[in-house]
PAPADO-883245 format. One line per 2 residues: for each residue x, y, z of N, C-alpha, C, O. Coordinates in steps of 0.001 Angstrom, whole numbers, plus 500000, padded with zeros to 6 digits. Atoms other than C-alpha are relative to their C-alpha. Layout:
N
X:Y:Z:X:Y:Z:X:Y:Z:X:Y:Z; ...
***
This chain:
277
500835:498797:500000:500000:500000:500000:500876:501261:500000:500625:502217:499266; 499087:498864:499926:502820:502364:500920:500729:500209:498677:500946:501342:498249
499321:499904:501292:504605:501556:497657:499087:500611:498942:499528:501405:498111; 500964:499459:500965:501451:502331:495673:499838:501505:500181:499784:502250:499203
500136:498571:499736:501075:505710:497375:501233:500766:499527:501137:501858:498967; 498768:499339:500420:504694:506530:496724:500069:500128:498489:500475:501164:497963
500021:499936:501464:504340:505657:493047:499003:501041:499511:499258:501745:498535; 500999:499008:500376:501210:507783:492865:500526:501420:500156:500265:502278:499313
499424:498679:499788:503060:510775:494319:501032:500329:498923:501069:501448:498411; 499000:499780:501045:505934:510339:491856:499330:500260:498651:499780:501104:497876
500722:499810:501266:503460:510053:488972:499387:501396:499936:499462:502066:498906; 500595:498661:499966:501641:513227:490054:501079:501068:499826:500877:502059:499125
498904:499039:500140:504975:515041:490391:500498:500071:498563:500801:501157:498069; 499554:500012:501389:506009:513958:486888:499015:500728:499096:499416:501461:498191
501018:499307:500795:502706:515175:485438:500122:501511:500170:500036:502260:499197; 499856:498563:499736:503174:518564:487110:501235:500553:499300:501185:501642:498727
498778:499548:500656:506745:518828:485794:499830:500077:498481:500351:500985:497833; 500259:499979:501441:505586:517969:482281:499171:501215:499618:499429:501856:498600
500833:498830:500266:502918:520672:482461:500825:501288:500075:500662:502188:499251; 499119:498835:499904:505510:523202:483630:500908:500093:498773:501130:501181:498243
499133:500009:501181:507807:522143:480773:499255:500496:498767:499807:501240:497956; 500799:499556:501145:505006:522668:478258:499768:501507:500047:499785:502176:499013
500186:498554:499865:504371:526153:479642:501243:500746:499541:501138:501763:498855; 498758:499344:500400:508029:527061:479152:500283:499836:498508:501008:500641:497923
499773:500230:501422:507972:525631:475619:499053:500793:499113:499255:500860:497901; 500977:499239:500789:505019:527786:474530:500661:501120:499196:500343:501266:498016
499351:498951:500815:507241:530762:473494:500748:499444:498789:500768:500070:497729; 499302:500601:501134:509303:528425:471305:499014:499591:498908:499316:499681:497718
501040:500342:500988:506105:527229:469641:499624:501227:499176:499581:501171:497947; 500368:498771:500706:505088:530795:468799:501134:500464:499084:500892:500920:497967
498849:499561:500801:508603:531578:467564:500131:499172:498733:500261:499730:497643; 499779:500877:501151:508923:528555:465269:498825:500049:499027:499023:500104:497813
501178:500018:500867:505358:528566:463956:499863:501299:499219:499578:501283:498022; 500180:498710:500673:505245:532274:463179:501170:500367:499103:501050:501278:498283
498848:499689:500853:508692:532267:461564:499786:499567:498553:500517:500002:497663; 500273:500460:501369:507214:530526:458505:498634:500476:499518:498058:499888:498602
501270:499410:500421:504060:532654:458215:500241:501312:499269:501322:501896:499347; 499955:498673:500588:503331:535740:456192:499717:501042:501080:499220:500711:502157
500217:498934:499020:503145:539092:457959:498528:500103:500373:498200:500305:501542; 501431:499910:499721:499357:539150:457642:499511:498869:500880:498713:499089:501791
500427:501146:499184:498915:535657:459074:500480:500134:501444:499789:499714:502372; 499491:499813:498636:501075:536557:462070:499104:500949:500776:498827:500721:501953
500835:499014:499320:498890:539556:462873:498593:499479:500264:497994:499812:501287; 501388:500453:499861:495564:537773:462371:499855:498728:500825:498844:498547:501504
500125:501275:499292:496283:534346:463857:501384:499527:500431:501959:498615:499837; 498633:500307:499559:499552:534203:465770:500116:498614:500607:501173:497990:500517
499934:501288:499312:498678:531037:467676:499668:498827:499088:499917:497677:499452; 500440:501077:500881:497351:529054:464715:501127:499375:499203:502231:499913:499115
499034:500695:500852:499133:526569:462480:500098:500715:498661:499085:501210:498168; 499860:499272:501266:500553:528085:459266:499134:499406:498887:499029:498187:498750
500755:500461:501168:498323:527899:456205:500951:499443:498948:500636:498470:498263; 498938:500493:500883:501474:527462:454152:501343:500388:500613:501481:501452:501218
498692:499771:499399:505099:527210:455202:500872:500838:499059:501283:500376:497995; 499209:499083:500824:507030:530197:453849:501468:499931:500434:501938:500772:501201
498598:500165:499636:510610:528959:454149:500866:501105:499415:502015:501285:499817; 499254:498874:500567:511661:531926:452044:500258:501096:501018:501145:501926:500819
499748:499021:498942:511404:534018:455216:501416:499870:500534:502077:500866:500829; 498652:500234:499472:514625:532413:456399:501060:500487:499016:502066:501074:499413
499033:499539:501001:516418:533111:453138:500080:501516:499972:501163:502086:499836; 500016:498544:500010:515322:536743:453230:500667:500565:501249:501428:501529:501164
499365:499544:498758:516346:537174:456873:501504:499773:499950:502279:500614:500406; 498569:500314:500151:519692:535499:456120:500695:501080:499172:501798:501517:499501
499396:499025:500905:520337:537973:453316:500018:501397:500607:501034:502088:500528; 500096:498646:499478:519148:541156:455053:500897:500228:501220:501424:501326:501401
499124:499859:498828:521098:540510:458272:501467:499745:499670:502346:499938:500511; 498650:500428:500385:524170:539386:456314:500481:499011:501060:501506:499226:501708
499838:500885:498859:524061:536432:458682:501409:499426:500159:501902:499374:501285; 498638:500531:499786:527503:534895:457987:500917:500994:500692:501725:500605:501535
499126:498981:499396:529180:538195:458937:499659:500223:501468:500551:500240:502316; 500363:499737:498606:527175:538854:462109:500213:498751:500861:500512:498853:502050
499721:501234:499265:527511:535191:463092:501482:499922:500359:501832:499529:501471; 498560:500021:499742:531296:535463:462780:500363:501004:501092:501186:500708:501959
499732:499005:498957:531314:538650:464875:499599:499471:501375:500361:499589:502334; 500462:500554:498726:529268:536990:467620:500895:498856:500459:501197:498733:501646
499172:501150:499655:531412:533863:467482:501358:500442:500542:501830:499910:501546; 498686:499519:499554:534708:535754:467808:499902:500592:501399:500713:500277:502270
500148:499354:498692:533471:537847:470727:499711:498961:501084:500294:499020:502167; 500379:500999:498999:531911:534862:472531:501166:499067:500335:501417:498781:501505
498913:500959:499769:534865:532504:472083:501159:500657:500738:501641:500122:501736; 498858:499336:499364:537617:534983:472975:499650:500401:501429:500448:500199:502344
500407:499585:498652:535669:536366:475947:499929:498811:500942:500362:498899:502091; 500145:501181:499152:534911:532885:477258:501350:499397:500375:501575:499043:501532
498681:500581:499724:538462:531585:476948:500757:500853:501020:501330:500323:501971; 499291:499118:499080:539930:534635:478689:499341:500016:501378:500036:500022:502394
500699:500017:498716:537244:534641:481394:500323:498741:500795:500618:498805:501988; 499719:501265:499307:537788:530977:482206:501440:499951:500491:501698:499514:501612
498579:500069:499629:541581:531299:482245:500339:500976:501122:500924:500586:502133; 499642:498974:499016:541909:534572:484174:499271:499770:501320:499872:499897:502387
500777:500197:498771:539115:533809:486663:500490:498786:500786:500549:498821:502015; 499499:501187:499296:540456:530342:487448:501332:500284:500682:501561:499837:501805
498707:499656:499392:543959:531708:488069:499806:500922:501203:500467:500759:502229; 500243:499078:498892:542611:534522:490248:499409:499260:501197:499826:499477:502335
500627:500741:498910:540423:532168:492276:500998:499077:500686:500991:498956:501911; 498987:500889:499430:543283:529712:492761:500948:500773:500919:501293:500304:502003
499100:499175:499187:545541:532480:494057:499314:500439:501294:499924:500412:502363; 500712:499533:498809:542874:533789:496446:499818:498891:501028:499893:499140:502231
500221:501107:499080:542234:530359:497928:501309:499548:500633:501370:499348:501846; 498745:500518:499485:545832:529229:498282:500808:501049:500777:501625:500693:501627
499374:498921:499231:547043:532640:499542:498901:500716:500775:498436:501776:500358; 501149:499503:499255:544388:533290:502164:500381:501187:500887:500262:501132:502111
499625:498786:499279:545605:536764:503125:498787:500913:500154:497750:500690:499529; 501091:499041:499807:543437:539656:504302:499660:500702:498696:498489:500905:498376
500242:499320:501283:543892:541410:500961:499198:499120:499054:498262:499598:498414; 500715:500901:500896:542729:538336:499019:498559:499762:500468:497654:499613:499647
501373:500150:499497:539710:537914:501296:499164:501227:499673:497999:501113:499290; 500723:498772:500359:538751:541540:500764:499746:500070:498499:498684:500509:498057
500165:499994:501456:539314:541181:497034:498879:499054:499569:498080:499387:498694; 501080:500932:500318:537061:538133:496898:498649:500581:500420:497653:500412:499717
501240:499341:499579:534439:540045:498869:499558:501060:499009:498362:501241:498779; 500336:498997:501014:534629:542817:496270:499409:499338:498757:498464:499857:498163
500559:500731:501140:534035:540285:493498:498568:499569:500274:497698:499702:499413; 501360:500434:499645:531000:538907:495317:499042:501185:500019:497914:501081:499537
500854:498807:499951:529636:542414:495941:499679:500513:498600:498588:501027:498356; 500216:499514:501367:530055:543271:492258:498912:499217:499272:498354:499701:498287
501019:500812:500658:527646:540477:491347:498602:500613:500111:497736:500317:499289; 501342:499446:499782:524677:542493:492683:499830:501374:499360:498754:501965:499448
500099:498678:500631:525450:545701:490773:499353:499854:498630:499908:499158:497780; 500645:500099:501318:523014:546077:487832:500781:500776:498948:501314:501854:499209
499236:499372:501075:524610:546903:484512:499447:501371:499646:500209:502285:499331; 500621:498745:500410:522104:549682:483796:500444:501183:500848:500396:502327:500397
499611:498904:499111:523371:551687:486767:501376:500566:499672:501711:501666:500111; 498634:499535:500286:526903:551992:485400:500296:500046:498505:501449:500229:498115
499706:500078:501428:526477:551799:481638:500458:501350:499435:501265:501383:498507; 499562:498695:500510:526870:555563:481108:501455:500273:500378:502233:500663:499507
498554:499869:499699:530179:555778:483056:500863:499025:499211:501992:499347:498844; 499238:500981:500774:531267:552619:481232:500296:500523:498604:501423:500411:498121
499810:499469:501352:530747:554243:477835:501040:501115:500007:501864:501201:499097; 499021:498912:499914:532730:557303:478955:501415:499455:500173:502353:499943:499543
498677:500586:499774:535621:555159:480208:500516:499323:498736:501674:499505:498359; 499596:500692:501225:535685:553010:477064:500368:501000:498915:501329:500797:498173
499701:498967:500997:535578:556132:474892:501323:500690:500301:502104:500963:499391; 498746:499348:499610:538406:557753:476848:501203:499133:499678:502251:499645:499284
498908:500929:500270:540558:554643:476422:500154:499684:498508:501065:498954:498119; 499911:500236:501434:539923:554633:472673:499583:498602:499577:500061:498087:498567
500428:501370:500286:538184:551247:472737:498593:499922:499427:498065:498830:499218; 501333:500016:500593:534838:552306:471317:500054:499454:498574:501042:499623:497859
500151:500497:501369:533662:550610:468134:501096:498998:499637:501666:499053:498547; 499004:501037:500273:536041:547651:468432:499633:498743:500771:499052:498809:501855
500240:501258:499302:535781:543990:469326:500828:499919:501276:500387:499358:502278; 499134:500033:498817:538671:544438:471739:499337:500692:501180:499337:500162:502291
500684:499280:498934:536761:547026:473754:498820:499221:500545:498595:499197:501756; 501152:500780:499566:533667:544828:473847:500438:498793:500824:499813:498466:501833
499497:501177:499271:535669:541790:474973:500499:500406:501382:500255:499695:502357; 499523:499534:498703:537341:543796:477752:498835:500286:500936:498904:499980:502126
501189:499738:499180:533918:544927:478977:499380:498691:500497:498952:498600:501647; 500541:501295:499571:532712:541326:479043:500883:499358:501067:500383:498696:501977
499097:500532:498982:535799:540346:481017:499701:500632:501359:499687:499950:502383; 500272:499317:498746:534991:542965:483623:498689:499584:500637:498614:499400:501852
501314:500327:499439:531339:542076:484012:499803:498501:500206:498932:498096:500976; 500141:501438:499823:531788:538319:483727:500893:499429:501079:500665:498313:501545
499039:500511:499023:534661:537988:486190:499397:499699:501374:499740:498668:501952; 500497:500285:498643:532672:538253:489485:499366:498620:500161:499746:497875:501065
500636:501315:499880:530455:535206:488917:500989:498881:499713:500974:497849:500385; 499024:501035:500356:533272:533248:487288:500967:499745:501149:501242:498594:501487
499084:500154:498868:535670:533903:490167:499291:499338:501175:499873:498497:501859; 500773:500590:498895:532939:533025:492681:499866:498491:499837:500049:497748:500802
500159:501431:500234:532331:529627:491088:501337:499259:500097:501422:498201:500720; 498681:500630:499917:536023:528817:490652:500515:499977:501434:501140:499003:501853
499515:499887:498625:536766:529960:494206:499470:498857:500855:500220:498249:501619; 500567:501097:499231:534370:527424:495703:500537:498652:499572:500686:497749:500396
499522:501292:500493:535677:524639:493500:501441:499740:500413:501793:498606:500737; 498594:500184:499649:539361:525225:494258:500129:499455:501419:501059:498702:501707
499944:500485:498616:538631:524562:497943:499846:498487:500096:500250:497883:501089; 500185:501453:499969:537707:520980:497036:501208:499251:499453:501268:498025:499550
498802:500636:500557:541074:520311:495361:500993:499734:501134:501417:500682:501795; 499081:500305:498889:543369:518488:497855:501371:500654:499804:501945:500618:498715
498679:499377:500073:546561:520353:498649:501107:498957:499835:502179:499259:499310; 498983:501042:500083:548417:517027:498858:500433:499742:498561:501597:499437:498299
499666:500207:501411:548224:516687:495063:500997:501051:499535:501946:500741:498814; 499103:498923:500386:549902:520052:494624:501376:499819:500646:502404:500060:500014
498727:500217:499311:552558:519228:497220:500806:498893:499329:502029:498987:499227; 499309:501071:500714:553370:516000:495378:500608:500519:498703:501721:500141:498339
499466:499413:501224:553775:517976:492156:501188:500894:500268:502133:500934:499481; 498878:499127:499663:556041:520461:493871:501250:499188:500333:502366:499585:499999
498866:500890:499688:558226:517620:495179:500631:499487:498717:501848:499317:498640; 499492:500498:501278:558525:516359:491599:500648:501088:499156:501141:500810:498063
499287:498937:500706:559892:519742:490541:499125:500947:499213:499651:501746:498439; 500915:499105:500730:556782:521535:489185:500077:501410:500579:500158:501589:501794
500092:498620:499553:556741:525297:489351:498543:500313:500361:497658:499474:500194; 501367:499612:499643:553685:527207:490560:499088:499960:498781:497958:499478:498859
500808:500028:501215:552462:527648:486999:499826:498566:499493:498766:498211:498976; 500118:501390:500415:553197:524015:486224:498972:499254:500816:498207:498457:500273
500997:500637:499143:551141:522881:489211:498600:500414:499592:497689:499587:499544; 501338:499528:500361:548230:525061:488144:499534:499423:498670:498428:498892:498573
500440:500391:501335:548175:524198:484445:500011:498483:499794:499218:497966:499006; 499899:501446:500213:549161:520525:484712:499196:499185:500999:498827:498047:500708
500669:500768:498953:547407:519505:487937:498636:500597:500354:497615:499913:500276; 501226:499390:499477:544806:521992:489205:498978:500258:498906:497807:499910:499054
500943:499636:501063:543276:523220:485953:499279:498788:499406:498070:498868:499189; 500750:501176:500482:542485:519713:484603:498966:499499:501010:497915:498996:500613
500966:500422:498992:540767:518919:487918:498790:500927:500052:497722:500532:500521; 501093:499032:499984:538627:522051:487503:499146:499960:498737:498378:500887:498483
500738:500081:501255:537159:520877:484199:498485:500147:500173:497870:500882:499400; 501467:499849:499876:533537:520505:485484:499555:501438:500211:498618:501898:499558
500411:498624:499748:533342:524035:486853:500419:500917:498855:499742:501906:498577; 499577:499194:501150:535295:525439:483889:498973:499912:498882:498644:500921:498258
501028:500166:501026:532733:523983:481488:498726:500738:500398:498067:501345:499553; 501181:499290:499521:529933:525380:483647:500132:501497:499793:499198:502146:499323
499758:498572:500185:531461:528857:483604:499911:500376:498526:499333:501406:498179; 500030:499715:501436:531908:528689:479835:498572:499980:499474:498194:500834:498672
501390:500093:500462:528295:527607:479291:499202:501221:500437:498508:501833:499624; 500766:498872:499481:526823:530313:481526:500399:501306:499317:499539:502108:498952
499544:498771:500652:528973:533059:480021:499677:500004:498509:499396:501058:497939; 500338:500070:501430:528351:531825:476468:498536:500377:499770:498224:501116:498837
501417:499653:500125:524579:532044:476958:499790:501500:500169:499010:502116:499443; 500147:498563:499746:524927:535557:478345:500580:500838:498862:499915:501741:498356
499330:499180:501008:527403:536923:475798:499339:499865:498638:499175:500856:497926; 500592:500218:501324:525771:535354:472745:498677:500748:499842:498385:501281:498771
501330:499394:500083:522321:536745:473571:499974:501461:500448:498923:502100:500406; 499986:498640:499477:523448:540097:474969:499787:501016:498878:500362:500906:497796
500284:498947:500973:522114:543147:473163:500561:501349:500446:501135:502082:499640; 499717:498645:499535:522792:546180:475358:501478:500365:499898:501814:501454:499432
498563:499682:500028:526593:545967:475658:500499:500219:498565:501139:501239:498312; 499559:499718:501377:527272:545565:471901:499361:501257:499414:499991:501972:498634
500677:498808:500506:524707:548281:471184:500705:501269:500458:500773:502244:499710; 499320:498826:499466:526616:550722:473399:501416:500151:499465:501894:501270:499281
498577:499958:500356:530129:549796:472257:500216:500031:498488:501095:500741:498001; 499774:500162:501440:529774:548901:468565:499056:500892:499196:497836:500815:499346
500781:499138:500890:528619:551489:466030:500195:499632:498526:499341:499931:497691; 499688:500390:501376:530220:550100:462873:499118:498822:499586:499128:497788:500254
500867:501109:500432:527707:547948:460936:500773:498715:499710:500220:497623:499842; 499205:501193:500301:530529:545582:459956:500355:499198:501248:500784:498049:501146
499665:500675:498745:531041:544704:463637:498764:499536:500767:498885:499019:501877; 501237:500350:499299:527401:544067:464534:499933:498518:500356:500359:497657:499586
500266:501374:499594:526527:540937:466472:498569:499622:499616:497811:500457:499123; 501314:500489:500423:523421:538817:465893:498851:500762:500650:497923:501145:499937
501131:499253:499419:521144:540571:468448:499802:501386:499400:498663:501811:499206; 500137:498666:500590:521889:544000:466962:499445:499905:498587:498586:500698:498202
500497:500174:501364:521321:542768:463414:498521:499635:500009:497769:500095:499149; 501411:500381:499918:518008:541210:464452:499123:501197:500354:497995:501316:499876
500785:498839:499570:516870:544446:466071:499720:500959:498845:498832:501804:498953; 500228:499108:501138:517099:546182:462681:498622:499811:499375:498158:500671:498626
501346:500233:500532:513720:544643:461824:498913:500691:500824:497739:500659:500456; 500972:499317:499145:512046:546632:464604:500234:501500:499900:501161:502035:500509
499896:498564:500157:511540:550242:463574:499053:500731:500929:498344:500109:501720; 500858:499195:499139:509723:553106:465268:498521:499824:499657:497660:499864:500536
501391:500095:500431:506573:552644:463219:499628:498626:499441:498445:498295:499366; 500289:501321:500565:506886:549160:461708:500865:498939:500669:501996:499192:501083
499276:501155:499459:507907:545764:463006:499824:498841:499028:498720:498325:498859; 500040:501046:501021:508770:543158:460384:500096:498624:500663:501150:497988:500646
500002:501262:499271:507757:540075:462357:500315:498810:499103:500934:497844:499548; 499764:501127:500906:507887:537820:459298:501474:499823:499675:501874:498759:499205
498553:500105:500200:511627:538561:459015:500750:499934:501332:501790:499283:501435; 499331:499990:498694:512514:539179:462661:499980:498616:500651:500970:498200:501252
500107:501313:499355:511271:535775:463842:500945:498968:499371:501604:498236:500109; 498975:500893:500566:513335:533763:461320:501417:500384:500406:502256:499515:500645
498668:499561:499562:516353:535896:462243:500260:499580:501451:501382:499215:501802; 499852:500446:498617:515724:535083:465914:500305:498506:500062:501151:498072:500843
499752:501444:500025:515587:531362:465128:501435:499713:499563:502120:498886:500164; 498628:500195:500468:518843:531567:463171:501010:500403:501076:502072:499793:501202
499073:499511:498989:520436:533496:466035:500111:499100:501212:501199:498932:501764; 499960:500814:498785:519465:531197:468888:500367:498546:499720:500741:497817:500639
499734:501400:500319:519996:527915:467039:501406:499552:500384:501537:498489:500991; 498653:500460:499610:523818:527757:467494:500170:499868:501508:500765:498897:501976
499803:500051:498550:523673:528534:471221:499128:498924:500633:499510:498348:501652; 500838:501093:499491:520806:526084:471785:500693:498659:499788:500699:497814:500683
499260:501235:500271:522821:523311:470124:501176:499862:500960:501428:498782:501494; 498860:500016:499067:525845:524245:472230:499541:499667:501412:500182:498877:502104
500506:500252:498647:523774:524258:475426:499561:498554:500171:499876:497930:501184; 500460:501382:499891:522151:520887:474729:501170:499019:500024:501102:497976:500675
498842:500887:500029:525536:519358:474020:500799:500038:501297:501483:499072:501635; 499161:499824:498819:527091:520689:477227:499221:500028:501305:499831:500180:502363
500806:499775:498806:524185:520804:479699:500288:499002:501126:500052:499312:502294; 499756:501003:498966:525217:517625:481530:501055:500443:501004:501123:499907:502110
498944:499537:499102:528153:519509:483052:499515:501084:500971:500198:501385:501949; 500413:498832:499227:526079:522350:484532:499748:499648:501459:500325:500262:502356
500357:500358:498624:524603:520647:487611:501221:499526:500769:501413:499891:501929; 498800:500508:499344:527851:518852:488389:500937:501128:500398:501453:501159:501514
499069:498905:499719:529932:522003:488137:499511:500959:501053:500275:501343:501938; 500541:499052:499034:527626:524313:490081:499934:499386:501391:500250:500050:502379
500108:500653:498698:527041:521778:492860:501353:499877:500679:501443:499983:501902; 498664:500123:499426:530790:521309:493331:500649:501351:500225:501510:501495:501093
499325:498705:499906:531701:524950:492870:499389:500981:500960:500123:501735:501599; 500630:498950:499209:529116:527013:494759:499471:499508:501336:499015:500320:502141
500551:500524:498758:528079:524702:497603:501106:499574:500940:501057:499865:502135; 498930:500508:499137:531247:523083:498878:500945:501113:500409:500903:502234:499902
499028:499012:499515:534028:524810:500727:499468:500622:501241:500119:501486:501827
***
């Protein structure tokens, strides 16, 4: 009897989770279905099934956004920013944990405090600083900004994970003649793979889909990322939904594939990085 009740509770919980999943999938339904409709059909019956599938919408959106170029811009910014964030944040976190001085504790506290500062509150000073440094309208300037805003969370996750790495392993490497950098790159960094993948996934989702930072930093049309190119379909008086929706699908497809391929590392990395220690 007890087993039957337990199975019933699990079944009810699964049904509830499925219903929640369907609710979250509704926006994707509207996005995919309306991306192959005409502009008139979208306005008159957004929730209905397409009368005819207009796959030419994708070809037109591809051409108008110059998708290969904006895809390359987004890819360069996302990859370079992610690699540098993972490398610099892991080294900083390792130093803070292994050198537990007052300065390093205060520095880590500053990183944690920076996580609660909203970007909108400092975006105007940021633009002034970037302009003064001559980094406006360049991928380099945008990448540096991402490094600054992505470092707090990345350092926080790496910091918790480094505490789980046994010091005995490092001491054995030092006995064998490894330098400090050798110990980090040959011993510690490979052990931090789960949290490193987690940091890369979280930052990739943020950087790839970010609109505001590239909009503020990049003015040259040749440097536009996918979100900025997609926004060109939304004017003050007209909104080209029949072209904007296919462009949105093209833009999110690469990051969705990347997320699905790497999602198994997220729970493992976060649980080991932000809870332990």
